[in-house]
FIDO-466398 format. One record per residue: residue in one letter; x, y, z of N, C-alpha, C, O in turn. Coordinates in pm, whole numbers, plus 50000, padded with zeros to 5 digits. Example, Ala and Ser with C-alpha at 12.3 -4.5 7.8 and 13.67 -1.06 7.14 Angstrom:
<recs>
A513194943150780512304955050780513204967050780514244966850846 S512854977550708513674989450714512905000350787513415011450804 
</recs>
This chain:
<recs>
M501314988550026500064999850020500925013250031501935014350101 F500455021849964501395035549933500415046449977499255043249949 D500525057850034499395063450084500055079950126500875082950214 Y499495086650047499895099850031499325108450103498145107950069 A499495119750220499135132450253499625146150179500665152150207 S499145148150128499415163150039499345175150121498645176050222 P500165185150071500885194850204499315196950222498395193950146 R499315202950340497825209250413498215214450531498865208250615 Y497835225650541497875236850664496945233550752495755231350727 F497495233350861496775231350984496815240851103497795241851177 E495775247251116495805256051218496435253051392496295242551455 P496875260951421497235258251591495935256751649494845261751619 I496465244751781495385238451815495325244451975496285241252045 S494505251052023494435258052185494585248952258495525250652336 N493775234052274493435226952377494435220452359494515214152254 V495605219952464496725209152477496095191952460496885184652399 N494815185452505494015177252534493635170952368493565159352326 E493505181652313492985180552148494405171852060495485177252036 K494055157652024494655150851948494775151551795493665156451772 R495245150451697495015147351550495715136751495496885137151532 G495475128151427495895117451396495335107151410494115106951399 V496105094551441495515079351473495675071051618496785068651666 G494465067251679494615063051806495235050051825495715046751717 Q495455040951918495725027051891495165015751818493975012951830 H495855009951750495965000251662496714993351612497894996451596 P495914975651553497094967351540497584966351428497064970751326 H498944959051435498934956451301499704941551290500284940051397 R499884931851216500674920851180501194913451063500314905851021 G502144912851003502544908150902502944916450813502974912250697 F503394931150842504024934650726504774946750780504794945050902 E505384958150752506064970350803505084982350767504054981750700 T505534991050816504775004050780506375013850775507385012250842 V506135021850690507075029550673506525041850642505795042850544 T506855053950730506565066950708507835075950696508845075550766 L507475086150563508415093950545507975109750560507155115850491 A508625113950651508125129450644508315142050577509385147150609 F507725147950506508415153950451507785174950499508305185950480 Q506945171750542506785185650654505645182350742504565176850722 G506485189750894504935186151008505995176051078507145172651050 E505215173251168505905158251272505285151451334504665157151423 V505145138951325504445130051369504975121351469505915113751447 E504365122451584504855114151720503985101451733502785100151709 H505095089951787504695076151748504755070151886505675074751954 S504175063151932504115052052025503805035352002503015030151922 D504485030652075503725015452040504075005752144505175008852190 S503584995152200503234984552261504734973452283504884963352351 E505664980952190506934974352224507624985552325508634981752383 G507244997152348507815005852446508485018752337509305026252390 N508235020652231509255026852130508075038152162506855036352162 Q508825050352191508385067252175509095075952063510305076952083 D508635082451950509595085751912509055099251811508015095751755 V509455112751775508855120951683509655123351555510755128751554 I509165120151474509905125451318509515139451277508645146551328 G510305142051179510205155851129510585154650983510815144650916 P510575167050952510975167150790512665159050781513675160050852 G512345151450664513315144750665513695131950721514555124450674 D512875129750842512935115450891512295103950841511685104450734 V512365094650902511735080150784511385076450986511895079651093 Q510215067950938510015056051046509565043650996508505041650938 W510695032951030510685023451008510145011051111510725008751216 M508965003551067508284998851156508104983751136507654979551029 T508364977151215508324960451155507194956251212507484951951324 A505944955251189504974949851271505174931451314504824925151414 A505784927851204505604910651200504764903851283503624903751238 R504914897051411503774889051469502884897051573502154889851641 G502844905651588502204918951643502864927351693504004926251739 I501904940351687502304953551759501114962551746500284963651656 V501254969351871499794982751861500494996851872501524999351936 H499845004351807500955017651834499515029851809498295028951815 E500415039951782499685054051776500135061351731501265063051777 E499695072751594500475083251545499505092451553498295090751537 F500385106751590499425118251582500625127251585501815125751615 H499705139451533500795153251530501255150651650500725144151740 S502625158051645503525159551749502885166551818501855170051760 T503005171751950502545183652047502985199052016502365209652021 K504475195251977504745209551951504495216651823504495228851806 F504305207951740503815210951597501875214551569501375222851493 S501215205151660500075213051714499865224651753498915231751718 E501045228451857500475239451924500775253151829500165263851836 R502035249451726502715262751657501385262751494500895271651423 G501285248251500500425244651316501435249251232502345256451274 G501345245851130502075243750993501295235750897500185230350900 V502145236550821501995227050728502525210450726503545206550783 F501725203150658501675189550721501715182950568500935185750477 E502785174050563502825162450438503635153650480504595156450553 M503295138450430503895128250467503485116150372502795118950274 C503765105750387503795093250323503655085550405504035087850519 Q502815069350356503595060750461503235044850353502115041950309 L504225038350337504485026650281503905015350357504175013650476 W502985006250279503114990450363503644981850280503174976950178 V504894979850343505704968550302505654955450338506284952050438 N504804944250252505214930750295506024919950332506934918550250 L506054913650402507084899550500506804889550410505684885850372 P507934885350375507724868350365507174862250456507124866550571 A506554848450407505904843250495506484838850658506114840350775 E507814831250570508724827850689509104839850790509604836550898 D508904854050761509464862950879508544868750915508804878350987 K506844865850880505714877050952505744870751055505154878251133 M506044861351113505964859951264507194860651335507334854351440 S508264868951280509264874751401509104883251483507974887351507 M510264888451550509924902151680509494910351585509744909351465 P508534922651665508654933251597510054941451578511104937451628 R509964951651512511164963151553511054975151479510364977151379 Y511774982551536511474999851512513065004951459514095004451526 Q512945009251339513985018051333513455031351297512495033251222 P514095039551352513785058151366514935061451281516055060951332 I514775065251142516045067851087515835084551061514835089751012 L516955090751102516925104751118517455112350962518225106050889 D517025124150927517625131750782519265126750787520025119850719 G519295133150884520955137450915521525122750895522745123350911 N521175111850871521945097650884521315094450748521175082550777 I520885095050642520305095850527521385101450410521565113250380 P521965091050360523315098950228522665105150141521725098950091 K522835114450109522345120649951523415120049867524475125749892 V523175112249748524205110849643524175118749503523135117949439 E524805123249472524995129149329524075118549241523895106949279 L523575123349131522875118149002523885113148913525065116648910 I523305104648842524425101548699523445108948636522235107648658 S524085118748537523365128448433523995120348272525105115348256 G522965121448177523335119048040522665118947910521895109547893 G522785127447814521745128047700521235141747737521935150847782 G520025142147716519205156747695519645170247684520835169847655 S519385177747689519925186847611521485191147645522285195447562 A521775188947792523385195647820524015175447822523855166747907 G524925175047642525935166247685525385151347618525545141047684 E524815150947502523945142647421525025125847366525965124247290 G524425119147432525355106947429526695103747542527475094247553 S526565112747594527685109447737526875111747869525885118747890 C527555103947947527435100648125528635107748213529845105348213 S527895117248288528675121648387528075124148503526845123848500 I528695126848626528345125648785528115139548763528825146248689 A526805145348849526265153348827526305159848966526105152549063 R526565174248986526505183049119525695179349204524865171449159 L525575182749352524505181649393523595191749377522425190149411 E524035203349323523375212949279521975214649159521025222149139 D522665200949095522085195548989520735185649062519575186649021 G521005179349136519925170549183520535157849251521605152949215 Y519935154049329520215139749445519555134849488518415139149506 N520065120949535519025108449586519675109449739520825110749782 R518425108349796518285107149954518345093349935517555091049843 V518895081749978519415067349969518285061650123519005058250216 I517685061150135516795054150291516765040550258516755034050362 A516745033050157516885016850186517425010450047516755013549948 G518225004450032518854993449892519985004649868520355014049939 T520375000149741521875010349719521475014349587520675010949500 F522475023749608522335039349500523915040249453524605044449546 R524485038049363526125041249291526995037649424527975043749467 N526345025449480527625017149572527185022049704527675016549802 T526055034749728525885038849820524585029449886523505026249838 T525165026850007523765014450085522735027850184523345035250261 G521425028950170520695035750285520645027750427520795015450428 P520425035350548520465029050657519605019150724519805014550836 A518305015350622517045010350651517234993050617517194988250504 K517474984750757516984973850714516104966650688515104964250755 T516394962750588514824953750509515214937950520516344933150524 F513924931150526513864914950485513974908750369514434897250361 T513514916450256513694911850110514444924250076514594934650139 P514994919349928515624934649878514784944749848513714941349797 V515054961049873513954966549860514834984049837515634988349919 N514504990049733515265002949711514175013649747513215014749671 L514275020949850513365036049864514045047449841514975050449916 W513615056949711514715066749691514155077349726513015078449680 D514555087049801513655102449771514215113249679514915121649735 V514065114149571515025122549500514535134049429513535134349357 V515375144349457515185159749394516455162449254517675161249239 L515075167149161515875171849048515925183049030514775186849010 L516685191849023517115210248996517145213048877516445222348838 N517895206348792518485212648658517725208448552517905197048509 R516785216648497515705210448390516755204148269516435194348202 N517945210948254518795208348112519045192048135519085184948034 L519175187548232519875175548260519065162248273518175161348358 Q519365152248193518515139248216519275129248279520455127248250 F518665122948364519435114148477518805100648470517645096348468 Q520235094748468519735082048487519865074248614520645077748702 F518905061048628518705052748758518755041048719517935039048629 D519355032148746519605018848731518945009848856519085010448978 I518245002048774517124993448854517674979348857518434975548769 T517334972348945517524957448963516794948748883515574947448884 E517474943848826516684932948776515104925748813514994922448931 G514084923348739513174917248842512704924648930511804919648997 H513054936948958512284942149025511074953549008511244963048932 T509894952149080508504958549057509274975149089509984977249187 T509074981149029509354992349025508105009149006507715014048900 L507945011549082507125022649074507765040349085508825041149147 V507275051949038508015059249039506275073349062505185074149005 F506985081449177505705088049231506205105749205507335107449251 V505805114149164506055125849172505555133749279504415137849265 R506155136749382505645146449464504885160149488503855163949544 R506415168149384506385178549366506965185649220508175184549201 G506225191949129507105190748997506435184848908505325180348933 A507185183548750506645173348687507885169948601508865177448591 V507735156648532509155152748481508565143248392507395139348398 T509785138348277509245127748191510585115648272511665116448330 V509605105148227510045092748250510115081948163509125074648174 Q511225077048047511375072947974510875082447828511125079647710 G510245091747871509975100647751508755106747769508435116247696 K507765101147886506105102847905506685111348015507735111048078 Q505455120248015505095133648076504335127748197503535118748174 L504495131348306504335127348456504255141548562505275147948588 N503025144748613503015155748685502625154148839502415142748882 T502525163548910502145164849040501295152249078500255150949014 A501535143949159500475131849208500485121249138499695112249165 D501305120049044500905113048925501915100248947503065104648940 V501905085648973502725073848979502535065548819501565064848743 A503625061148813504055051448688504685039448772505555039548859 I503945028948717504655019548761505205010048604504615009448496 M506395004148639507445003748527507594986948526507764979948627 S507494982648399507884970748380509234968448416510274974948406 A508724950348492510654947748565511514938048492512374931048545 E511064938348311512304938148252513274950848248514444949348216 G512894959948273513764974648267515154975048343515464968248440 L515674981548298516954983648408517684994748422518664996548495 T517185001648354517435016148356516445028348317515905028548206 L516185040248430515375045748431516015065048374516555073348447 M515735065948260516215079448223514865090048258513805088448198 L515025100348356514285111248423515045124348365516265125648349 Q513955134148335514225146248303513195154848389512005152048373 A513565166848495512445172848525512285182148406513045184548312 T510815187848443509785197148352509525210548388509215221048331 K509865205048548509785219548604510535220348731510745209948793 E511115235648790511685238548889511925231648987510865232749049 E512705223749061512795216049210511815204749195510935205149281 T511705193849101511225186349099511365175149201512455169649185 A510525168949317511165159249376510145146449328508985149649302 L510475133949317509665123949328510205111649452510945115849541 L509795097349453509815087849515509905076949409509015073349332 I511305071849421511535058549326511455043849453512205044249550 L510695034449438510555025749490510625013049441509725010849360 S511315004449459511634993549454511484979649478512134978149581 G510924965749439511434955349543511264946149481510504947349385 E512004930649511511964922349480510814917949504510384921149615 P509954909949423508514901449434508764891549509509794885049488 I507834887649624507744877349742507484868049648508324859349624 N506044868849569505314862449478504894849549604505394838249608 E504104853949677503714840349793502274849249817502134861449826 S501234838149825499334844749853499484856849944500594856449997 I499044863149968498284874650025497034872650072496454864250003 A496234877950181495214873950276495344889150341495844890050453 A495054896550297494614909250401493344913450431492464912950345 R493114918150563492014925850624492444936050716493164933550813 G491924950250683492544960450774493764961350781494544963550688 P494164958550961495614964650957496464946650947497644945550981 F495864937950912496594924350876496814923050752495954925250666 V498154919050725498644911950596499454894750619500604892250654 M498344885450584498954874650608499164867050459499214873250352 N499264853150473499184846150332497904839150327497294836650223 T497514836050442495804825550434494534830350560494634835950669 Q493604825950497492564833750594492814829350720492914835650826 K492914816350692493374809450885494364818850980494294821851099 E495034821050908496254832850984495224847250957495454854851051 L494554851250895493894863450915492864862051071492834869351170 Q492144850151039491364845151133492214845851294491614852151381 E493384840351327494254838051415494704854151479494594857351598 A495284863551359495764873751396494194882051470494274888351576 V493204880951413492254888251504491734885251619491234893351697 R491834869751639491694864651759492444867251827491924869551937 D493864869051830495034873551945494764885451953494684887852074 Y494574894351897494364910951895493194912751984493414922452057 Q491904906752010490794901652114491634901052196492004910552264 L492064889452204492114887352359493304890352436493684886852548 G493924899552321495274907852416496524901852382497524908052417 Q496664891752325497634883452299498654892152165499834895152182 N498074894252070499064898351980499744894951907500294902251824 G499954879051924501254874051867502174864951936502854855951887 F502064869952099503044863952172502104851252286502734844152365 
</recs>
């Protein structure tokens, strides 16, 4: 699942007891990955983790055999108000890992490597490839590997999660994708051509698994996008609400365990 909360201004809250967000709810069988672009989210869970993520930060929570958590605008953000922009991914786990121990990874902006892009073709340098300057564009490598740089997120299966900013409209940029990966391109801000086809703000492109190279060129200044790719698990999926398992029987067990307060333990 991919869920995007587009930029929205929230007025300050005068009542300190008022909260905006989602109260306690369970998960099992997958991971939630929350990327903060603007605003702040405060998280707490049944494993004792408590954290606040802000612009540039990432929260990678592995529910696995069971976790209960809540997510609200942080107290400070609620008091001052401001623009809120986030996205959340649900990353499936293979059957052998669905009942593993829960895990929480707070990944701060300062710990995410920012890597220069490879430019080639376009209106500058037809037929040649070179390393672009950070001033022309960059890739924040959250998970997976890009140009020999590996992101800080620990994953159960091969996953690339790249937060890309394109700043030079005169350059075409090249992204090498792992063969066989399912790949998605989401335009968060601005506009871009992907393999020569135009994508605008909030557009999504799902790429063929046979491709190995993406060619992107911004058509608006300061274009921002996400490139997501992952190795297909190729297992049956049984999903209901906050649970993602492999069979209906496992789903029933997840619901029963939560109702009994066991939540997988």
